[in-house]
Short mmCIF file of the C-alpha atoms (twelve columns), coordinates in Angstrom:
data_MODEL
# 
_entry.id   MODEL 
# 
loop_
_atom_site.group_PDB 
_atom_site.id 
_atom_site.type_symbol 
_atom_site.label_atom_id 
_atom_site.label_alt_id 
_atom_site.label_comp_id 
_atom_site.label_asym_id 
_atom_site.label_seq_id 
_atom_site.Cartn_x 
_atom_site.Cartn_y 
_atom_site.Cartn_z 
_atom_site.pdbx_PDB_model_num 
ATOM 1   C CA . MET A 1   -0.126  -0.097 -0.070  1 
ATOM 2   C CA . ASP A 2   1.245   3.454  -0.707  1 
ATOM 3   C CA . ARG A 3   1.841   5.213  2.331   1 
ATOM 4   C CA . LEU A 4   1.851   8.568  1.316   1 
ATOM 5   C CA . ASP A 5   -1.836  7.824  0.332   1 
ATOM 6   C CA . ALA A 6   -2.705  6.065  3.314   1 
ATOM 7   C CA . MET A 7   -1.610  9.015  5.225   1 
ATOM 8   C CA . LYS A 8   -3.626  10.917 2.830   1 
ATOM 9   C CA . VAL A 9   -6.981  8.906  4.100   1 
ATOM 10  C CA . PHE A 10  -6.154  8.547  7.526   1 
ATOM 11  C CA . VAL A 11  -5.973  12.489 7.679   1 
ATOM 12  C CA . LEU A 12  -8.837  12.905 6.237   1 
ATOM 13  C CA . ALA A 13  -10.961 10.463 8.347   1 
ATOM 14  C CA . VAL A 14  -9.636  12.509 11.205  1 
ATOM 15  C CA . ASP A 15  -11.413 15.496 9.808   1 
ATOM 16  C CA . GLU A 16  -14.572 13.604 8.672   1 
ATOM 17  C CA . GLY A 17  -15.443 12.169 11.984  1 
ATOM 18  C CA . SER A 18  -15.713 8.642  10.718  1 
ATOM 19  C CA . LEU A 19  -14.183 6.500  8.405   1 
ATOM 20  C CA . ALA A 20  -17.538 5.972  6.392   1 
ATOM 21  C CA . ALA A 21  -17.402 9.864  5.549   1 
ATOM 22  C CA . ALA A 22  -13.909 9.184  4.684   1 
ATOM 23  C CA . GLY A 23  -14.984 6.792  2.364   1 
ATOM 24  C CA . ARG A 24  -17.644 8.867  0.774   1 
ATOM 25  C CA . ARG A 25  -15.401 11.538 0.154   1 
ATOM 26  C CA . LEU A 26  -12.773 9.369  -1.540  1 
ATOM 27  C CA . GLY A 27  -14.896 7.083  -3.527  1 
ATOM 28  C CA . ARG A 28  -13.926 4.194  -1.385  1 
ATOM 29  C CA . SER A 29  -15.514 1.815  1.067   1 
ATOM 30  C CA . PRO A 30  -15.105 1.930  4.678   1 
ATOM 31  C CA . ALA A 31  -13.445 -1.469 4.488   1 
ATOM 32  C CA . ALA A 32  -10.656 0.098  2.241   1 
ATOM 33  C CA . VAL A 33  -10.250 3.085  4.395   1 
ATOM 34  C CA . SER A 34  -9.787  0.829  7.689   1 
ATOM 35  C CA . ARG A 35  -7.155  -1.210 5.659   1 
ATOM 36  C CA . ALA A 36  -5.211  2.076  4.800   1 
ATOM 37  C CA . ILE A 37  -5.193  3.020  8.912   1 
ATOM 38  C CA . ALA A 38  -4.329  -0.585 9.806   1 
ATOM 39  C CA . PHE A 39  -1.165  -0.150 7.480   1 
ATOM 40  C CA . LEU A 40  -0.102  2.804  9.204   1 
ATOM 41  C CA . GLU A 41  -0.778  1.232  12.555  1 
ATOM 42  C CA . GLU A 42  1.070   -1.906 11.690  1 
ATOM 43  C CA . ARG A 43  4.150   0.310  9.955   1 
ATOM 44  C CA . VAL A 44  4.282   2.611  13.296  1 
ATOM 45  C CA . GLY A 45  3.540   -0.341 15.918  1 
ATOM 46  C CA . ALA A 46  0.816   1.779  17.580  1 
ATOM 47  C CA . GLU A 47  -2.821  2.228  17.560  1 
ATOM 48  C CA . LEU A 48  -3.775  5.518  15.778  1 
ATOM 49  C CA . LEU A 49  -7.690  5.532  16.251  1 
ATOM 50  C CA . HIS A 50  -9.923  4.120  18.726  1 
ATOM 51  C CA . ARG A 51  -12.710 2.890  16.202  1 
ATOM 52  C CA . THR A 52  -16.697 2.231  17.541  1 
ATOM 53  C CA . THR A 53  -19.356 1.412  14.962  1 
ATOM 54  C CA . ARG A 54  -20.429 5.048  14.984  1 
ATOM 55  C CA . SER A 55  -17.084 7.238  15.700  1 
ATOM 56  C CA . ILE A 56  -13.347 7.374  15.792  1 
ATOM 57  C CA . LYS A 57  -11.195 9.181  18.419  1 
ATOM 58  C CA . LEU A 58  -7.473  9.802  18.247  1 
ATOM 59  C CA . SER A 59  -5.049  7.819  20.336  1 
ATOM 60  C CA . GLU A 60  -2.336  9.594  22.250  1 
ATOM 61  C CA . GLU A 61  -0.367  8.320  19.585  1 
ATOM 62  C CA . GLY A 62  -2.317  9.343  16.783  1 
ATOM 63  C CA . GLU A 63  -2.789  12.845 17.798  1 
ATOM 64  C CA . ARG A 64  0.878   13.448 17.401  1 
ATOM 65  C CA . TYR A 65  1.247   11.638 14.339  1 
ATOM 66  C CA . VAL A 66  -1.797  13.202 12.312  1 
ATOM 67  C CA . ALA A 67  -0.020  16.541 12.880  1 
ATOM 68  C CA . VAL A 68  3.129   15.136 11.409  1 
ATOM 69  C CA . CYS A 69  0.988   13.746 8.251   1 
ATOM 70  C CA . ARG A 70  -0.860  17.292 8.023   1 
ATOM 71  C CA . ARG A 71  3.121   18.590 7.340   1 
ATOM 72  C CA . VAL A 72  4.306   16.137 5.509   1 
ATOM 73  C CA . LEU A 73  1.206   16.338 2.826   1 
ATOM 74  C CA . VAL A 74  1.197   20.307 2.961   1 
ATOM 75  C CA . GLU A 75  5.191   20.185 2.140   1 
ATOM 76  C CA . LEU A 76  4.612   17.913 -0.524  1 
ATOM 77  C CA . GLU A 77  2.005   20.204 -2.121  1 
ATOM 78  C CA . GLU A 78  4.340   23.038 -1.730  1 
ATOM 79  C CA . ALA A 79  6.964   21.647 -3.320  1 
ATOM 80  C CA . ASP A 80  4.622   20.522 -5.778  1 
ATOM 81  C CA . ASP A 81  3.449   23.995 -6.159  1 
ATOM 82  C CA . ILE A 82  7.312   25.918 -6.314  1 
ATOM 83  C CA . ALA A 83  8.800   23.377 -8.572  1 
ATOM 84  C CA . ALA A 84  5.739   24.338 -10.988 1 
ATOM 85  C CA . GLY A 85  7.208   28.027 -10.645 1 
ATOM 86  C CA . PRO A 86  5.169   30.986 -10.472 1 
ATOM 87  C CA . ARG A 87  3.308   31.443 -13.434 1 
ATOM 88  C CA . THR A 88  0.984   28.112 -11.841 1 
ATOM 89  C CA . ALA A 89  -2.608  29.072 -11.527 1 
ATOM 90  C CA . PRO A 90  -3.957  28.790 -7.675  1 
ATOM 91  C CA . ARG A 91  -5.456  25.026 -7.087  1 
ATOM 92  C CA . GLY A 92  -6.217  23.040 -4.760  1 
ATOM 93  C CA . LEU A 93  -7.813  23.317 -0.996  1 
ATOM 94  C CA . LEU A 94  -6.894  26.634 1.082   1 
ATOM 95  C CA . THR A 95  -7.223  25.989 4.942   1 
ATOM 96  C CA . ILE A 96  -8.416  29.357 6.532   1 
ATOM 97  C CA . THR A 97  -9.004  30.354 10.558  1 
ATOM 98  C CA . ALA A 98  -10.401 32.900 11.981  1 
ATOM 99  C CA . PRO A 99  -11.671 33.956 15.389  1 
ATOM 100 C CA . VAL A 100 -15.660 33.004 15.079  1 
ATOM 101 C CA . VAL A 101 -17.285 36.586 14.837  1 
ATOM 102 C CA . SER A 102 -14.762 38.206 12.643  1 
ATOM 103 C CA . GLY A 103 -14.543 35.424 10.512  1 
ATOM 104 C CA . GLU A 104 -18.230 35.142 9.919   1 
ATOM 105 C CA . MET A 105 -18.466 38.842 9.422   1 
ATOM 106 C CA . VAL A 106 -15.454 40.254 7.755   1 
ATOM 107 C CA . LEU A 107 -13.615 37.322 6.045   1 
ATOM 108 C CA . ARG A 108 -16.624 34.920 4.778   1 
ATOM 109 C CA . PRO A 109 -17.702 37.732 2.357   1 
ATOM 110 C CA . ILE A 110 -14.316 38.358 1.260   1 
ATOM 111 C CA . LEU A 111 -13.652 34.785 1.051   1 
ATOM 112 C CA . ASP A 112 -16.503 34.301 -1.387  1 
ATOM 113 C CA . ALA A 113 -15.547 36.972 -3.612  1 
ATOM 114 C CA . PHE A 114 -11.640 35.104 -3.957  1 
ATOM 115 C CA . LEU A 115 -13.661 32.051 -4.833  1 
ATOM 116 C CA . ASP A 116 -15.602 33.432 -7.164  1 
ATOM 117 C CA . ALA A 117 -12.164 34.777 -8.761  1 
ATOM 118 C CA . TYR A 118 -10.649 31.878 -8.301  1 
ATOM 119 C CA . PRO A 119 -12.287 29.027 -9.511  1 
ATOM 120 C CA . THR A 120 -9.686  26.220 -9.277  1 
ATOM 121 C CA . VAL A 121 -9.473  27.006 -5.460  1 
ATOM 122 C CA . SER A 122 -11.774 25.350 -2.715  1 
ATOM 123 C CA . ALA A 123 -11.371 26.307 0.579   1 
ATOM 124 C CA . LYS A 124 -11.848 25.127 4.180   1 
ATOM 125 C CA . LEU A 125 -13.174 28.094 6.734   1 
ATOM 126 C CA . LEU A 126 -12.225 27.281 10.508  1 
ATOM 127 C CA . LEU A 127 -14.096 29.598 12.953  1 
ATOM 128 C CA . PHE A 128 -12.418 29.127 16.870  1 
ATOM 129 C CA . ASP A 129 -12.292 31.296 19.454  1 
ATOM 130 C CA . ARG A 130 -8.632  30.103 20.111  1 
ATOM 131 C CA . ALA A 131 -5.448  29.670 18.927  1 
ATOM 132 C CA . VAL A 132 -4.684  27.298 16.434  1 
ATOM 133 C CA . ASN A 133 -1.481  25.451 15.872  1 
ATOM 134 C CA . LEU A 134 -1.271  26.386 12.155  1 
ATOM 135 C CA . ILE A 135 1.622   23.712 11.195  1 
ATOM 136 C CA . ASP A 136 0.336   21.001 13.516  1 
ATOM 137 C CA . GLU A 137 -3.572  21.915 11.705  1 
ATOM 138 C CA . GLY A 138 -2.331  22.319 8.975   1 
ATOM 139 C CA . VAL A 139 -3.347  26.117 8.116   1 
ATOM 140 C CA . ASP A 140 -2.323  28.315 5.671   1 
ATOM 141 C CA . VAL A 141 -3.636  31.402 6.589   1 
ATOM 142 C CA . ALA A 142 -4.864  32.530 10.025  1 
ATOM 143 C CA . LEU A 143 -6.254  36.103 11.220  1 
ATOM 144 C CA . ARG A 144 -5.301  36.936 14.484  1 
ATOM 145 C CA . ILE A 145 -6.568  39.724 16.827  1 
ATOM 146 C CA . GLY A 146 -3.740  41.149 19.666  1 
ATOM 147 C CA . PRO A 147 -0.425  41.168 19.983  1 
ATOM 148 C CA . LEU A 148 1.411   38.169 18.362  1 
ATOM 149 C CA . ALA A 149 3.921   36.214 19.720  1 
ATOM 150 C CA . ASP A 150 7.483   35.737 18.621  1 
ATOM 151 C CA . SER A 151 7.396   33.276 15.801  1 
ATOM 152 C CA . ALA A 152 8.970   32.529 12.722  1 
ATOM 153 C CA . MET A 153 5.298   33.074 11.315  1 
ATOM 154 C CA . VAL A 154 4.857   35.976 8.336   1 
ATOM 155 C CA . ALA A 155 2.843   38.458 9.329   1 
ATOM 156 C CA . THR A 156 0.880   41.327 7.858   1 
ATOM 157 C CA . ARG A 157 -0.845  44.035 9.639   1 
ATOM 158 C CA . ILE A 158 -4.153  44.516 8.281   1 
ATOM 159 C CA . GLY A 159 -6.246  47.235 11.075  1 
ATOM 160 C CA . GLU A 160 -6.738  47.485 14.709  1 
ATOM 161 C CA . VAL A 161 -9.959  47.039 16.851  1 
ATOM 162 C CA . ARG A 162 -10.801 48.242 20.372  1 
ATOM 163 C CA . ARG A 163 -12.122 46.829 23.702  1 
ATOM 164 C CA . VAL A 164 -15.424 48.469 24.436  1 
ATOM 165 C CA . VAL A 165 -17.871 48.610 26.983  1 
ATOM 166 C CA . VAL A 166 -21.561 49.491 25.600  1 
ATOM 167 C CA . ALA A 167 -24.662 49.162 27.143  1 
ATOM 168 C CA . ALA A 168 -28.369 50.256 25.469  1 
ATOM 169 C CA . PRO A 169 -29.356 53.963 25.495  1 
ATOM 170 C CA . ARG A 170 -32.747 53.085 27.220  1 
ATOM 171 C CA . TYR A 171 -30.728 50.887 29.834  1 
ATOM 172 C CA . LEU A 172 -28.027 54.035 30.673  1 
ATOM 173 C CA . MET A 173 -31.086 56.200 30.944  1 
ATOM 174 C CA . GLN A 174 -32.439 54.629 33.896  1 
ATOM 175 C CA . HIS A 175 -29.744 53.573 35.656  1 
ATOM 176 C CA . PRO A 176 -26.438 55.371 37.187  1 
ATOM 177 C CA . ARG A 177 -24.323 57.398 35.056  1 
ATOM 178 C CA . ILE A 178 -20.785 55.599 34.091  1 
ATOM 179 C CA . GLU A 179 -17.933 58.158 34.408  1 
ATOM 180 C CA . GLU A 180 -15.093 55.967 35.592  1 
ATOM 181 C CA . PRO A 181 -14.498 52.358 35.753  1 
ATOM 182 C CA . GLY A 182 -15.487 52.110 39.306  1 
ATOM 183 C CA . ASP A 183 -18.879 52.635 38.563  1 
ATOM 184 C CA . LEU A 184 -19.619 49.288 36.645  1 
ATOM 185 C CA . THR A 185 -20.071 47.848 40.160  1 
ATOM 186 C CA . LYS A 186 -22.990 49.227 40.709  1 
ATOM 187 C CA . HIS A 187 -24.779 48.230 37.262  1 
ATOM 188 C CA . GLN A 188 -25.936 44.711 35.819  1 
ATOM 189 C CA . VAL A 189 -23.232 43.152 33.288  1 
ATOM 190 C CA . VAL A 190 -23.198 40.976 30.709  1 
ATOM 191 C CA . ALA A 191 -20.386 38.462 30.662  1 
ATOM 192 C CA . MET A 192 -19.045 35.625 28.531  1 
ATOM 193 C CA . ALA A 193 -18.978 32.692 30.276  1 
ATOM 194 C CA . HIS A 194 -15.211 31.671 28.693  1 
ATOM 195 C CA . LEU A 195 -13.752 35.043 30.290  1 
ATOM 196 C CA . PRO A 196 -13.252 35.994 33.993  1 
ATOM 197 C CA . ASN A 197 -15.559 38.348 35.888  1 
ATOM 198 C CA . SER A 198 -13.205 41.141 35.995  1 
ATOM 199 C CA . TRP A 199 -12.592 43.983 33.520  1 
ATOM 200 C CA . THR A 200 -8.882  45.638 33.322  1 
ATOM 201 C CA . PHE A 201 -9.019  49.040 32.059  1 
ATOM 202 C CA . LYS A 202 -5.750  51.288 31.729  1 
ATOM 203 C CA . PRO A 203 -4.056  52.993 34.440  1 
ATOM 204 C CA . PRO A 204 -5.252  56.435 35.642  1 
ATOM 205 C CA . GLU A 205 -3.477  59.568 35.469  1 
ATOM 206 C CA . ASN A 206 -0.282  59.595 37.408  1 
ATOM 207 C CA . SER A 207 -0.160  55.822 38.312  1 
ATOM 208 C CA . SER A 208 1.397   52.612 36.269  1 
ATOM 209 C CA . ALA A 209 -1.148  50.541 37.865  1 
ATOM 210 C CA . ALA A 210 -3.937  49.312 35.682  1 
ATOM 211 C CA . ARG A 211 -7.646  49.248 37.384  1 
ATOM 212 C CA . THR A 212 -9.407  45.932 37.622  1 
ATOM 213 C CA . VAL A 213 -13.063 45.830 38.330  1 
ATOM 214 C CA . ARG A 214 -14.646 42.375 39.458  1 
ATOM 215 C CA . PHE A 215 -18.528 41.839 39.426  1 
ATOM 216 C CA . THR A 216 -21.293 39.359 39.545  1 
ATOM 217 C CA . PRO A 217 -22.881 38.843 36.357  1 
ATOM 218 C CA . ARG A 218 -26.488 39.433 36.271  1 
ATOM 219 C CA . LEU A 219 -26.209 37.391 32.953  1 
ATOM 220 C CA . THR A 220 -23.377 35.060 31.522  1 
ATOM 221 C CA . VAL A 221 -23.495 33.473 27.972  1 
ATOM 222 C CA . SER A 222 -21.275 31.671 25.784  1 
ATOM 223 C CA . SER A 223 -21.946 33.341 22.728  1 
ATOM 224 C CA . THR A 224 -20.537 36.501 21.241  1 
ATOM 225 C CA . TYR A 225 -23.977 36.750 19.411  1 
ATOM 226 C CA . ALA A 226 -26.089 36.546 22.424  1 
ATOM 227 C CA . ALA A 227 -24.321 38.779 24.686  1 
ATOM 228 C CA . VAL A 228 -24.543 41.571 21.842  1 
ATOM 229 C CA . ALA A 229 -28.428 40.901 21.526  1 
ATOM 230 C CA . SER A 230 -28.435 40.845 25.243  1 
ATOM 231 C CA . ALA A 231 -26.761 44.208 25.685  1 
ATOM 232 C CA . VAL A 232 -29.030 45.580 22.730  1 
ATOM 233 C CA . ALA A 233 -32.180 44.254 24.378  1 
ATOM 234 C CA . GLY A 234 -31.072 46.627 27.673  1 
ATOM 235 C CA . ARG A 235 -30.041 43.325 29.944  1 
ATOM 236 C CA . GLY A 236 -26.995 45.125 31.205  1 
ATOM 237 C CA . VAL A 237 -23.630 46.223 30.136  1 
ATOM 238 C CA . ALA A 238 -20.937 44.155 28.056  1 
ATOM 239 C CA . ARG A 239 -17.770 44.347 26.991  1 
ATOM 240 C CA . MET A 240 -16.594 43.398 23.204  1 
ATOM 241 C CA . TYR A 241 -14.535 43.896 20.422  1 
ATOM 242 C CA . SER A 242 -15.301 46.968 18.662  1 
ATOM 243 C CA . TYR A 243 -16.157 45.050 15.604  1 
ATOM 244 C CA . GLN A 244 -18.542 42.736 17.227  1 
ATOM 245 C CA . VAL A 245 -20.978 45.820 17.993  1 
ATOM 246 C CA . ALA A 246 -19.912 48.709 15.098  1 
ATOM 247 C CA . GLU A 247 -23.075 47.843 13.394  1 
ATOM 248 C CA . GLN A 248 -25.042 48.533 16.682  1 
ATOM 249 C CA . VAL A 249 -23.202 51.841 17.625  1 
ATOM 250 C CA . ALA A 250 -23.989 52.918 14.311  1 
ATOM 251 C CA . ARG A 251 -27.471 52.277 14.137  1 
ATOM 252 C CA . GLY A 252 -28.064 53.789 17.698  1 
ATOM 253 C CA . GLU A 253 -28.676 50.473 19.732  1 
ATOM 254 C CA . LEU A 254 -25.916 50.600 21.702  1 
ATOM 255 C CA . GLU A 255 -23.720 53.231 23.264  1 
ATOM 256 C CA . ILE A 256 -19.563 53.370 24.215  1 
ATOM 257 C CA . VAL A 257 -19.052 54.453 27.685  1 
ATOM 258 C CA . LEU A 258 -15.514 54.646 29.315  1 
ATOM 259 C CA . ALA A 259 -14.070 55.428 26.066  1 
ATOM 260 C CA . GLY A 260 -11.323 57.364 27.620  1 
ATOM 261 C CA . ASP A 261 -10.439 54.441 29.704  1 
ATOM 262 C CA . GLU A 262 -9.949  52.026 27.039  1 
ATOM 263 C CA . ASP A 263 -6.722  49.837 26.509  1 
ATOM 264 C CA . PRO A 264 -4.759  50.872 23.851  1 
ATOM 265 C CA . GLU A 265 -6.219  49.559 20.428  1 
ATOM 266 C CA . MET A 266 -4.850  45.813 19.866  1 
ATOM 267 C CA . PRO A 267 -3.492  44.996 16.003  1 
ATOM 268 C CA . VAL A 268 -5.100  43.166 13.549  1 
ATOM 269 C CA . HIS A 269 -2.721  40.660 11.433  1 
ATOM 270 C CA . LEU A 270 -3.243  37.932 8.713   1 
ATOM 271 C CA . ILE A 271 -0.036  35.097 9.685   1 
ATOM 272 C CA . CYS A 272 1.029   32.334 7.572   1 
ATOM 273 C CA . PRO A 273 3.610   29.369 8.142   1 
ATOM 274 C CA . PRO A 274 7.273   30.917 6.798   1 
ATOM 275 C CA . GLY A 275 7.479   29.140 2.928   1 
ATOM 276 C CA . ARG A 276 3.334   29.312 2.534   1 
ATOM 277 C CA . LEU A 277 3.458   32.893 0.459   1 
ATOM 278 C CA . SER A 278 5.481   30.997 -2.447  1 
ATOM 279 C CA . VAL A 279 2.174   28.602 -2.899  1 
ATOM 280 C CA . PRO A 280 -0.120  30.480 -5.366  1 
ATOM 281 C CA . LYS A 281 -3.008  29.620 -4.059  1 
ATOM 282 C CA . VAL A 282 -1.692  31.285 -0.565  1 
ATOM 283 C CA . ARG A 283 -0.220  34.031 -2.638  1 
ATOM 284 C CA . ALA A 284 -3.257  35.029 -4.183  1 
ATOM 285 C CA . PHE A 285 -5.381  34.826 -1.428  1 
ATOM 286 C CA . THR A 286 -3.643  37.076 0.631   1 
ATOM 287 C CA . ASP A 287 -2.733  39.636 -2.307  1 
ATOM 288 C CA . PHE A 288 -6.676  39.558 -2.695  1 
ATOM 289 C CA . ALA A 289 -7.706  40.053 1.293   1 
ATOM 290 C CA . VAL A 290 -4.904  41.970 2.289   1 
ATOM 291 C CA . PRO A 291 -6.488  45.372 0.441   1 
ATOM 292 C CA . ARG A 292 -9.791  44.696 1.327   1 
ATOM 293 C CA . LEU A 293 -9.427  43.453 4.904   1 
ATOM 294 C CA . ARG A 294 -7.708  46.901 5.302   1 
ATOM 295 C CA . LYS A 295 -10.376 48.764 4.070   1 
ATOM 296 C CA . GLN A 296 -13.313 46.550 5.929   1 
ATOM 297 C CA . PHE A 297 -11.697 47.165 9.220   1 
ATOM 298 C CA . ALA A 298 -11.021 50.805 8.157   1 
ATOM 299 C CA . LEU A 299 -14.620 51.055 7.623   1 
ATOM 300 C CA . LEU A 300 -15.490 49.488 10.974  1 
ATOM 301 C CA . LYS A 301 -13.162 51.768 12.849  1 
ATOM 302 C CA . LYS A 302 -14.292 54.752 11.676  1 
ATOM 303 C CA . SER A 303 -18.015 53.499 12.407  1 
ATOM 304 C CA . LEU A 304 -17.308 53.967 16.140  1 
ATOM 305 C CA . GLY A 305 -15.810 57.356 15.772  1 
ATOM 306 C CA . ALA A 306 -13.141 58.948 17.832  1 
ATOM 307 C CA . ARG A 307 -12.213 57.379 21.242  1 
# 
């Protein structure tokens, strides 16, 4: 059995979540998919997948092996594209990751337009509110918000975002004024389930100590969209990224408070692993997306007005 083909089958089975689904994608029977994985397991001398009748789960060895397989397959594709020369038409599967809301609101429409312009490219858009290991998870391009960790990744800055505190105008009319961060203790707070029950603000004048406000939420949600909707409905004060509430602020459904106490703006980048920009599909996407993303983030920033 061809080892590289077996690796492709293994990675696809992991991505699809079952042997049957991988077989359907490949036009092979589940038994053929199982044989390919068994071939790899015999070769490495370890069980890679725990199998049941309905699902599969990576073993500890499988977690490490699938990451290596992804790197091998990506590097082989990269080698083929580089050898074919820069005039090669962009083709193949482009894998992109982004945070959930920025991916849905900002990146997805641009990706749609890119796919219209490049019919020989297909795409996988992975939306996670967590850091993705681009190399281990076989990702070509990522949209990242916030300071970048030191790494060998190639980064292109495309904009800035703020962390803003917002509330509905009618909520603000019915509750005490919010003039400094400490006033938030008198208010109902809509909080995100994955974040601590405290907000930190920049230090006051003549101080180097950041101000932290701790609170007991009136409402805790696990969805950004739910938090924004609850704030619009007047359920309390929420803290969001500026792009997440730009439309609501522009429509007058939410107002920004404590703008003068916000932390500095955070950068937004497109990043990709070293060497990937030489692959035609990756270069074509970044050339296409960067100016459009810069324009979109600039428009979102303008819609919020000055701090």
